[in-house]
C-alpha positions as CSV (number, residue, x, y, z in Angstrom):
1,M,196.9,185.2,-44.8
2,I,195.1,183.7,-42.1
3,M,191.4,184.5,-41.9
4,I,189.4,184.3,-38.5
5,T,185.6,185.0,-38.1
6,E,183.4,184.8,-35.1
7,Q,183.0,181.3,-34.1
8,C,182.7,178.6,-31.5
9,L,185.7,176.7,-31.3
10,S,186.2,172.8,-30.3
11,E,186.0,171.9,-26.7
12,T,187.9,168.8,-27.2
13,D,191.1,169.8,-25.3
14,T,189.6,172.3,-23.0
15,A,187.8,170.0,-20.5
16,T,190.3,170.1,-17.7
17,M,191.5,173.7,-18.3
18,A,190.1,177.1,-18.0
19,R,187.6,178.0,-20.7
20,I,187.9,181.3,-21.9
21,L,185.7,183.7,-24.2
22,V,187.4,186.3,-26.2
23,V,185.5,189.3,-27.4
24,E,187.6,191.7,-29.7
25,D,186.6,193.2,-32.8
26,E,190.1,193.1,-34.3
27,R,190.5,189.9,-36.0
28,I,194.4,189.9,-35.9
29,I,194.4,190.7,-31.9
30,A,191.7,188.2,-31.3
31,L,193.9,185.5,-33.3
32,N,196.8,186.4,-31.4
33,L,195.2,186.3,-28.1
34,K,193.9,182.7,-28.8
35,E,197.4,181.6,-29.4
36,N,198.8,183.3,-26.3
37,L,196.2,181.7,-24.4
38,E,196.5,178.4,-25.7
39,A,200.2,178.5,-25.2
40,L,199.6,179.3,-21.5
41,G,197.5,176.2,-21.1
42,Y,193.9,177.9,-21.4
43,G,191.2,176.7,-23.7
44,V,189.6,179.5,-26.1
45,V,185.8,178.3,-26.6
46,G,184.7,181.0,-28.7
47,I,185.5,184.3,-30.2
48,A,183.0,187.2,-30.7
49,A,183.4,190.5,-32.5
50,S,180.4,192.5,-30.8
51,G,178.8,193.1,-27.7
52,E,175.8,191.3,-28.9
53,K,177.6,188.2,-30.0
54,A,179.5,188.2,-26.8
55,V,176.3,187.8,-24.9
56,T,174.9,185.1,-27.1
57,Q,178.0,183.1,-27.0
58,A,178.4,183.4,-23.3
59,G,174.7,182.2,-22.7
60,K,175.4,179.2,-25.2
61,L,178.9,178.2,-24.1
62,H,179.2,179.0,-20.2
63,P,182.8,180.0,-20.3
64,D,184.8,180.2,-17.0
65,L,186.1,183.7,-18.1
66,V,185.6,186.5,-20.7
67,L,188.4,188.6,-21.9
68,M,186.4,191.4,-23.2
69,D,187.6,194.3,-25.4
70,I,185.5,197.6,-24.3
71,W,185.3,199.3,-27.4
72,L,183.4,197.2,-29.8
73,Q,181.4,197.5,-33.0
74,G,177.5,197.5,-32.9
75,N,175.3,199.0,-30.4
76,L,176.3,197.3,-27.4
77,D,180.1,198.1,-26.1
78,G,182.2,196.0,-24.0
79,I,181.2,197.2,-20.5
80,G,177.1,196.8,-21.3
81,A,178.1,193.3,-22.7
82,A,180.0,192.7,-19.2
83,Q,177.2,193.8,-17.2
84,Q,174.4,191.6,-19.0
85,I,176.8,188.5,-18.9
86,W,177.5,188.8,-15.2
87,D,173.8,189.8,-14.4
88,A,172.6,186.8,-16.3
89,W,175.1,183.9,-15.6
90,H,177.8,185.5,-13.1
91,I,180.7,184.7,-15.4
92,P,183.8,187.0,-14.5
93,V,184.9,189.4,-17.0
94,I,188.5,191.1,-17.6
95,Y,188.7,194.0,-19.6
96,L,191.2,194.5,-22.5
97,T,191.3,197.8,-23.9
98,G,193.9,200.6,-25.2
99,H,191.9,203.3,-23.4
100,S,193.0,204.3,-19.8
101,D,191.1,207.7,-19.7
102,K,189.4,208.5,-16.5
103,I,185.9,208.4,-17.9
104,T,186.4,204.8,-19.5
105,L,187.8,203.7,-16.0
106,E,184.9,204.9,-14.0
107,R,182.5,203.3,-16.3
108,A,184.4,200.1,-16.2
109,K,184.5,200.3,-12.3
110,I,180.4,200.2,-12.2
111,T,180.5,196.6,-13.3
112,A,183.1,195.6,-10.8
113,P,185.3,193.6,-13.3
114,F,187.7,191.0,-12.4
115,G,190.7,192.7,-14.2
116,Y,191.5,195.6,-16.2
117,I,194.6,195.0,-19.1
118,L,196.0,197.4,-21.2
119,K,196.9,196.8,-24.7
120,P,199.1,195.6,-26.2
121,V,199.1,192.4,-24.0
122,N,201.8,190.1,-23.0
123,E,201.7,186.6,-21.8
124,R,202.8,187.3,-18.5
125,Q,200.7,189.9,-17.8
126,L,197.9,188.0,-19.4
127,S,198.6,185.0,-17.2
128,V,198.7,186.8,-13.9
129,A,195.6,188.7,-14.7
130,I,193.8,185.4,-15.5
131,E,194.9,183.4,-12.5
132,I,194.1,186.4,-10.1
133,A,190.6,186.8,-11.5
134,L,190.0,182.9,-11.5
135,Q,190.9,182.8,-7.8
136,R,189.1,185.7,-6.8
137,Y,186.1,184.5,-8.6
138,E,186.3,181.1,-6.8
139,R,186.6,182.7,-3.3
140,E,183.6,184.8,-4.1
141,Q,181.6,182.0,-5.4
142,F,182.2,180.0,-2.2
143,L,181.2,182.9,0.0
144,S,178.4,183.3,-2.1
145,A,177.3,179.7,-1.7
146,V,177.9,179.9,2.1
147,L,175.6,182.9,2.5
148,R,173.0,181.4,0.1
149,G,173.2,178.2,2.4
150,I,172.4,179.9,5.4
151,G,169.1,179.3,7.0
152,D,168.6,183.1,7.8
153,G,168.4,185.9,5.6
154,V,171.4,187.9,4.8
155,I,171.6,191.3,3.2
156,L,174.9,192.9,2.4
157,V,174.9,196.5,1.9
158,D,177.7,199.0,1.0
159,Q,179.0,202.1,3.1
160,D,176.2,204.1,1.3
161,C,173.5,201.4,2.8
162,R,172.7,200.4,-0.7
163,I,172.1,196.7,-1.1
164,Q,174.7,194.5,-2.8
165,F,173.8,190.9,-2.1
166,M,170.5,189.0,-0.7
167,N,170.2,185.5,-0.3
168,R,167.6,183.5,-1.0
169,V,166.0,183.5,2.5
170,A,166.2,187.2,2.3
171,E,164.2,187.2,-0.8
172,L,161.7,185.0,0.6
173,L,161.1,186.8,4.0
174,T,161.1,190.6,2.4
175,E,159.5,189.2,-1.0
176,W,161.8,191.1,-3.2
177,Q,164.0,189.6,-5.5
178,F,167.7,190.6,-5.4
179,T,167.7,191.9,-9.1
180,D,165.0,194.0,-8.2
181,A,166.5,195.1,-4.9
182,K,170.1,195.6,-5.8
183,N,171.6,199.2,-5.5
184,R,168.5,200.2,-3.9
185,E,168.7,201.9,-0.4
186,L,167.9,199.3,2.5
187,T,165.0,201.3,3.9
188,D,163.3,200.7,0.3
189,V,163.4,196.9,0.9
190,F,163.8,196.3,4.8
191,Q,161.2,198.2,6.7
192,L,160.7,197.7,10.2
193,I,157.6,198.8,12.5
194,D,157.4,198.8,16.5
195,I,154.8,196.2,17.5
196,Q,153.8,198.6,20.3
197,T,153.8,201.8,18.9
198,Q,153.3,200.7,15.0
199,Q,155.8,203.5,14.1
200,P,158.8,203.0,11.9
201,V,162.4,202.0,13.7
202,N,165.7,202.0,12.5
203,N,167.2,198.8,11.3
204,S,170.1,197.3,12.9
205,V,172.4,198.2,9.8
206,M,171.8,201.9,10.2
207,L,173.0,201.4,13.9
208,A,175.9,199.3,13.0
209,L,176.9,202.0,10.5
210,E,176.3,204.9,12.9
211,E,177.8,203.3,15.9
212,D,180.5,201.3,14.2
213,R,179.9,198.1,16.1
214,L,178.1,195.0,16.0
215,V,174.4,195.4,16.9
216,Y,171.5,192.9,18.2
217,R,168.2,194.0,18.0
218,T,166.2,192.6,20.9
219,D,163.2,194.8,21.1
220,D,159.7,193.9,19.6
221,H,159.4,194.9,16.0
222,V,158.0,193.5,12.7
223,L,159.1,193.5,9.2
224,I,156.9,194.7,6.6
225,T,157.1,192.8,3.3
226,K,156.7,194.1,-0.2
227,T,153.1,193.0,-0.1
228,G,152.6,194.6,3.5
229,E,152.6,191.6,5.6
230,P,154.1,192.0,9.1
231,I,156.5,189.2,9.9
232,A,158.1,189.3,13.4
233,I,162.0,189.0,13.1
234,A,165.1,189.1,15.2
235,D,168.2,190.6,13.3
236,S,171.8,191.5,13.9
237,A,174.3,193.5,11.8
238,A,178.3,193.7,11.7
239,P,180.4,196.3,9.9
240,I,182.7,195.0,7.1
241,R,186.1,196.5,6.6
242,D,188.6,196.4,3.7
243,N,192.2,195.6,3.9
244,Q,192.8,199.1,4.8
245,G,190.5,199.1,7.7
246,N,188.3,201.4,6.1
247,L,184.5,200.8,6.4
248,A,183.1,198.9,3.4
249,G,179.5,198.0,4.2
250,V,177.5,196.1,6.6
251,V,176.1,192.5,6.5
252,M,172.8,191.8,8.5
253,I,171.5,188.3,9.4
254,F,167.7,188.0,10.3
255,Q,165.3,185.4,11.0
256,D,161.6,184.8,11.0
257,I,160.5,184.2,14.7
258,R,156.9,183.8,14.3
259,D,157.0,180.2,15.3
260,R,158.9,181.3,18.3
261,K,156.4,184.1,19.3
262,Q,153.6,181.7,19.1
263,A,155.4,179.1,21.3
264,E,156.2,181.7,23.8
265,A,152.5,183.0,23.7
266,A,151.5,179.1,24.1
267,L,153.7,179.1,27.2
268,R,152.7,182.0,28.7
269,Q,149.1,180.6,28.4
270,Q,149.8,177.3,29.8
271,L,151.6,179.1,32.5
272,A,148.5,181.1,33.4
273,R,146.5,177.9,33.3
274,E,148.8,176.3,35.7
275,Q,148.9,179.3,37.8
276,Q,144.9,179.3,37.8
277,L,144.7,175.6,38.6
278,N,147.2,175.8,41.6
279,Q,145.0,178.7,42.9
280,F,141.9,176.7,42.6
281,Q,143.7,173.8,44.3
282,R,144.6,176.0,47.1
283,Q,141.1,177.2,47.4
284,F,139.8,173.8,47.2
285,I,142.0,172.6,49.9
286,H,140.9,175.5,52.0
287,T,137.4,174.9,51.6
288,V,137.6,171.2,52.2
289,S,139.4,171.7,55.5
290,H,136.8,174.6,56.4
291,E,134.0,172.2,55.6
292,Y,135.1,169.6,57.9
293,R,134.5,171.8,60.9
294,T,130.7,171.7,60.5
295,P,130.3,167.9,60.6
296,L,132.7,167.7,63.5
297,A,130.8,170.4,65.4
298,I,127.6,168.5,64.8
299,I,129.1,165.3,65.8
300,Q,130.4,166.9,69.0
301,A,127.3,168.5,69.6
302,S,125.0,165.4,69.1
303,T,127.3,163.2,71.2
304,F,127.1,165.8,74.1
305,L,123.2,165.9,73.8
306,I,123.1,162.2,73.7
307,E,125.2,161.9,77.0
308,A,123.5,164.7,78.9
309,D,119.9,163.6,77.9
310,T,117.9,162.3,80.8
311,S,114.4,163.1,79.6
312,S,111.5,160.6,79.1
313,V,111.9,161.1,75.5
314,Q,115.4,160.0,75.5
315,S,115.2,157.3,73.1
316,E,113.6,159.6,70.5
317,N,116.2,162.2,70.9
318,K,119.0,159.7,70.7
319,R,117.6,158.5,67.8
320,V,117.5,162.0,66.2
321,N,121.0,162.9,67.6
322,C,122.4,159.5,66.1
323,Q,120.7,160.5,62.8
324,R,122.6,163.7,62.9
325,I,125.8,162.0,63.6
326,K,125.3,159.7,60.7
327,Q,124.4,162.8,58.3
328,A,127.4,164.4,59.6
329,V,129.6,161.2,58.9
330,K,128.0,160.9,55.5
331,Y,128.8,164.6,54.7
332,M,132.4,164.0,55.7
333,V,132.6,161.1,53.2
334,G,131.2,163.1,50.8
335,L,134.1,165.7,51.2
336,L,136.3,162.9,50.5
337,E,134.5,161.9,47.7
338,D,135.0,165.5,46.3
339,V,138.7,165.3,46.5
340,L,138.5,162.2,44.3
341,T,136.2,163.9,42.1
342,F,138.7,166.7,41.8
343,G,141.4,164.3,40.9
344,Q,139.1,162.9,38.2
345,A,138.4,166.6,36.7
346,E,142.0,167.4,36.8
347,A,142.7,164.2,34.8
348,G,139.7,165.0,32.4
349,Q,138.2,161.8,33.6
350,L,134.8,163.4,35.4
351,L,131.5,162.8,33.6
352,L,128.4,164.9,34.2
353,D,125.7,162.8,35.9
354,P,123.0,165.0,37.3
355,M,120.1,163.9,39.5
356,P,116.9,165.4,41.0
357,L,117.0,166.7,44.6
358,D,114.3,167.5,46.8
359,L,115.3,171.3,47.9
360,N,112.8,171.6,50.7
361,L,114.3,168.5,52.5
362,F,117.9,169.6,51.6
363,C,117.6,172.9,53.0
364,Q,115.5,171.5,56.1
365,Q,118.4,169.4,56.8
366,L,120.9,172.2,56.6
367,I,118.7,174.4,58.9
368,D,118.5,171.6,61.5
369,E,122.2,170.9,61.4
370,Y,123.1,174.9,61.6
371,Q,120.4,175.3,64.2
372,L,122.3,172.6,66.4
373,I,125.5,174.4,66.1
374,A,124.1,177.7,66.8
375,S,121.9,176.6,69.6
376,D,119.9,179.3,71.0
377,Q,122.1,182.1,69.8
378,A,120.2,182.3,66.4
379,K,116.9,181.3,65.0
380,I,117.2,180.0,61.5
381,T,114.2,180.3,59.3
382,W,113.4,178.7,55.8
383,I,110.9,180.2,53.8
384,S,109.8,178.3,50.2
385,C,108.3,180.3,47.7
386,G,107.0,179.1,44.4
387,K,105.9,175.7,42.9
388,G,109.1,174.1,42.5
389,Q,109.9,171.1,44.6
390,T,113.0,169.7,43.1
391,I,116.1,171.0,41.5
392,T,118.8,169.8,39.2
393,H,121.8,168.7,41.2
394,H,125.0,168.4,39.4
395,D,127.9,166.6,41.2
396,S,127.9,167.1,45.0
397,P,125.8,170.2,46.4
398,R,128.1,170.1,49.5
399,N,131.4,171.6,47.9
400,G,132.0,172.4,44.3
401,G,128.8,171.5,42.9
402,W,125.9,173.6,42.0
403,C,122.2,173.7,41.6
404,D,119.5,175.2,39.3
405,C,116.5,176.4,41.3
406,H,113.8,179.3,41.2
407,G,111.6,180.6,43.6
408,Y,113.6,179.6,47.1
409,S,115.1,181.8,49.6
410,M,116.7,181.4,53.0
411,S,117.0,184.0,56.0
412,H,118.8,183.5,58.9
413,S,120.8,185.3,61.4
414,L,124.2,183.4,61.2
415,S,127.3,185.3,60.7
416,Q,128.5,186.6,57.6
417,R,130.9,183.9,57.2
418,S,128.4,181.2,57.5
419,R,125.8,183.1,55.0
420,T,128.3,183.1,52.3
421,N,129.1,179.3,52.4
422,V,125.9,177.1,52.9
423,Y,127.4,174.0,52.1
424,G,128.8,175.6,48.9
425,M,125.2,175.6,47.4
426,A,124.5,178.7,45.1
427,V,120.9,179.3,44.8
428,R,119.7,181.5,42.2
């Protein structure tokens, strides 16, 4: 009489063949299965007579396939053992049973077995079931590896919108582990909030199920993680159909776009700065072209006075007018220097070099020049109040510079345009 006990069999001859763990509490049936499997060219790496032993040996031996009897001795039946083995090591299971009642079949279907064989088993039936299971497992593992390797988050749900798969990226972004999220409704794990209204919005999976089409989400929304952190995402969802064309579920792909959002915001800021700079350049050019008119008018007026002067004090008048011409030319040169200064400022090469300025003398020179242009049409008066005699002059006071001074005021009867642009100087 041949006796067989729970054991771990030699793996010497099973290195190049499918390695199978047999779980059967009837010893004679287990021995017969072993002989049939070896005759078919498979290797039997172990035999277990209970669900508990099956889980232990599966974790130790890591077989390629488990032939599992549903009704076993002990507290853990074959269905419970198969579920634990799949959850822990993703080892495919084929059920062996003499029961084909509806309740048993429904329980077995929950664990998504790779085969279901009724006893007694013949070699042909056994070989076909094993080959189909191994090929299906290989395809599923390849697909799973592809989904895990995708750089975006991937979530697969069934037709009831319950999660059946999450890759590592999806786990990281949602902060949910697949083991905790499996069979949960998608809305429990994947919650979206509209950025503008801060109200919940439907995810692309719901839209894909409702409208039965590929859905791309382009509106602004954020994913709320398990810990409550908002993450800006972009996502899409596509329906999945079985071989009969029936809707089997939806696959959703989503990605973290926080870096893209930050880049877009930085680009918008840069564009705004460029627009502001362009506006300043246009204003600067307009100011410079306008400011050229004043010294040119002074030169023109002084030249006319020199030519027309026939008085006895002609020499003194010529000296004054020539001085005015020189000041106007100096001013125009200063404008050109301001253009160069603007270029240095734009290149980040401008250095601050403040210097003292006699405000009374500066304003008196302005009055003389404007009075010359205005002639007898207006009278410009300079009133100095306070003790200050000098101010701090930053850059050129003619254009683009500014002055710190207190206690001074200027009144005149020139046009509004002239009052708002006295050589670009701001007096506070």
